[in-house]
C-alpha positions as CSV (number, residue, x, y, z in Angstrom):
1,M,-0.2,-0.2,0.0
2,S,1.2,3.2,-0.8
3,K,0.2,6.6,1.1
4,L,-2.1,8.5,0.1
5,E,-0.3,12.2,-0.2
6,L,-2.3,15.0,-0.6
7,E,-1.1,18.4,-1.1
8,N,-4.1,20.6,1.1
9,L,-7.1,20.5,2.4
10,S,-8.8,21.5,-0.2
11,A,-7.4,18.4,-1.8
12,L,-8.9,16.1,1.0
13,Q,-12.2,17.2,0.6
14,T,-12.1,14.9,-2.9
15,W,-12.2,12.2,-0.5
16,V,-14.7,12.8,1.0
17,G,-17.1,9.3,1.1
18,K,-14.5,8.0,-0.6
19,E,-12.5,4.5,1.0
20,F,-8.6,5.2,1.4
21,P,-6.2,2.7,0.4
22,T,-6.4,-0.1,3.0
23,G,-3.5,0.4,5.6
24,E,-0.6,-2.2,6.2
25,W,-1.3,-5.3,8.8
26,L,0.0,-4.5,12.2
27,T,0.9,-6.8,14.8
28,V,-0.6,-6.8,17.8
29,T,1.7,-8.5,20.6
30,Q,1.7,-9.2,24.2
31,E,3.8,-6.0,24.9
32,M,1.8,-4.0,23.4
33,I,-0.8,-4.9,25.7
34,N,1.3,-5.3,28.9
35,D,2.3,-1.6,27.8
36,F,-1.1,-0.2,27.5
37,A,-2.1,-1.7,30.5
38,K,0.7,-0.5,32.5
39,A,-0.3,3.4,30.4
40,T,-4.1,2.9,31.4
41,L,-3.9,0.8,34.9
42,D,-6.2,-1.7,33.5
43,F,-4.2,-4.8,34.2
44,Q,-7.8,-7.0,33.9
45,W,-6.3,-10.8,33.7
46,I,-7.7,-11.4,30.2
47,H,-5.2,-9.1,29.3
48,V,-2.0,-9.1,31.3
49,D,-2.3,-13.1,33.0
50,V,-0.8,-15.4,29.8
51,E,-1.1,-18.1,32.1
52,K,-4.9,-17.5,33.8
53,A,-6.3,-16.4,29.8
54,T,-4.9,-19.4,28.5
55,Q,-6.4,-21.7,31.0
56,F,-9.8,-19.8,32.1
57,S,-10.2,-17.5,29.0
58,P,-12.7,-18.5,26.1
59,F,-10.6,-17.2,23.7
60,K,-8.3,-19.3,25.3
61,K,-5.1,-16.5,25.1
62,P,-5.1,-12.9,26.2
63,V,-6.8,-10.3,24.3
64,A,-6.1,-6.6,23.5
65,H,-8.5,-3.6,25.3
66,G,-11.0,-2.7,23.2
67,F,-9.8,1.1,24.1
68,L,-6.3,-0.4,22.5
69,S,-7.7,-1.1,19.2
70,L,-8.9,3.1,19.1
71,S,-5.8,4.6,20.3
72,L,-4.1,2.7,17.3
73,L,-6.2,5.0,14.8
74,S,-4.4,8.0,15.0
75,K,-1.2,6.0,14.2
76,M,-2.7,4.0,11.6
77,L,-4.6,6.9,9.8
78,G,-1.0,8.8,9.7
79,D,0.3,5.7,7.9
80,L,-2.5,5.8,5.5
81,I,-3.1,9.6,4.7
82,T,-1.2,13.1,4.4
83,V,-2.2,16.5,3.2
84,K,1.4,18.0,3.1
85,S,0.0,22.0,4.1
86,V,-1.1,21.0,7.5
87,K,0.8,22.2,10.2
88,M,-0.9,20.6,13.5
89,G,-3.1,18.5,14.3
90,V,-5.1,17.6,17.4
91,N,-7.8,14.2,18.4
92,Y,-11.2,16.1,19.0
93,G,-13.4,13.2,19.9
94,L,-15.6,10.5,18.7
95,N,-19.2,10.0,17.8
96,K,-19.4,6.9,18.0
97,V,-17.2,3.1,19.0
98,R,-18.2,0.1,19.2
99,F,-16.1,-3.2,19.8
100,P,-17.9,-5.9,17.7
101,N,-15.0,-8.7,18.1
102,P,-12.1,-9.2,20.4
103,V,-8.4,-8.9,19.3
104,L,-6.5,-11.5,20.5
105,V,-2.5,-11.9,20.9
106,N,-0.4,-12.0,18.1
107,S,-3.1,-11.0,15.8
108,R,-3.1,-8.4,12.9
109,V,-4.9,-5.9,12.7
110,R,-5.2,-3.2,10.0
111,L,-7.2,0.1,9.1
112,R,-10.1,0.5,6.6
113,G,-11.2,4.0,6.4
114,S,-12.7,7.2,4.8
115,V,-13.1,10.5,5.5
116,K,-17.1,10.9,6.7
117,E,-17.7,14.9,7.0
118,L,-15.2,18.3,7.2
119,E,-16.3,21.0,8.5
120,P,-14.9,24.7,8.7
121,Y,-13.3,25.2,12.0
122,G,-11.6,28.8,12.7
123,E,-9.4,30.5,10.6
124,N,-7.1,27.9,9.1
125,G,-8.5,24.7,10.1
126,I,-11.1,22.0,9.2
127,K,-12.9,19.2,11.2
128,V,-12.6,16.0,10.3
129,T,-15.2,13.1,11.0
130,W,-13.2,9.5,10.1
131,S,-15.5,6.6,9.5
132,C,-13.1,4.1,11.1
133,T,-12.7,0.2,10.7
134,V,-10.2,-2.0,12.4
135,A,-9.8,-5.1,10.2
136,I,-8.1,-8.5,12.2
137,E,-6.6,-10.9,9.9
138,G,-8.7,-13.6,8.4
139,L,-11.9,-12.6,10.5
140,E,-15.1,-11.2,9.0
141,K,-16.3,-8.9,12.0
142,P,-14.0,-6.2,13.0
143,A,-12.3,-5.1,16.1
144,C,-13.5,-1.9,16.4
145,V,-15.8,0.2,14.6
146,A,-15.3,4.0,15.0
147,E,-16.5,7.5,14.1
148,F,-13.5,9.0,15.0
149,V,-13.0,13.2,14.7
150,S,-9.7,15.3,14.3
151,L,-8.6,18.6,13.4
152,M,-6.2,19.6,11.2
153,F,-4.7,23.0,10.7
154,E,-2.9,24.8,7.9
């Protein structure tokens, strides 16, 4: 997959409603899960206790936090698309988030995304609503489906 490079925010307008090229696969490792647990102080055994998860979890292995899948959106979007004129971008919020399927340790995930809506924001910015689906390799149901909102400034 080649990264979509746009010159400016006006060029982004042409992508409203069109799906971007699919992202590269990213492996969700136990180290990532453990680091996320440390950052969020969420040490639930189904995520971090490999032995207990193998023995007692219905999945027979640890699963990533749903919010870990969600937190990867910024990175995965940044890997898919860049707008050269943008000087700064910030996360603004989420309109809708669902976690239809767990991400088992060592699963590979990737982003399918598009621009749902663009709105002017201030004098030199735009509010972008991204439609995001975090797919899991080999599975039909995705890990995460979200409307992610960010601000971009030229």
